[in-house]
C-alpha angles and dihedrals in degrees: 000000000000121000129198109245110248098198096184091055092045092051093045093049110097106218111210129191091275092054092048091048090048092050093046091051093048091048088057094045120006092186094070113128119226088254091055090045089052090060093048098047099030097240132114119270090247091053089049090050093052093045092047091050091049091050090049093048091049090053093242090118102052098184146301131263144157120254107231126203104241095195092051088052093052100263098118099155124078123178138178114218126194113204130194118195122224092230139358138234137113096270092050093047090047089052091052091047089055090050091051092048091051097056114073093194087070099084098175133011130189135187102220144185119239131050096336131059094211139014118207128196108211132193120195136165093240145333093284092055089046092050089047091055092047097046102035101036118012104039094045092052107116095227096051116098101164137013125192119180138188124195112223107238098181134000113228097178133359105171110162095185133095119255098244099172 
């Protein structure tokens, strides 16, 4: 369930210690029931339900999902790719954004400052699949001028949460 972020509601919402505890617990395990949350944050299940609904409505809780183990599912290669576009302009950037959205192996994409225009986080089954993506899709894209990639050898930290405390 994806909610539109209502930033004015989120800013106006005064988060107290119970809200922070609730958010931290849900960040660790989004499948917690209101009864389980009640035990963690020391509130009743109905209070947890109301607070969770308010946090969802305000856009602070953006959705729920399961974290899957990519390697166990056969996606053993992760790479970080830095991309420079050949030229800039809204239509060219929109075209590249459509390209990014159409390729599921691109798991995250960021417009960045520095020596690259974009940074892409890629998952592939193996080096051959990664090379195929680079050579058959990314490099031939008309907006792409330069591609630099790094293969992730070891993940030291991959915390997708927000540091609440």
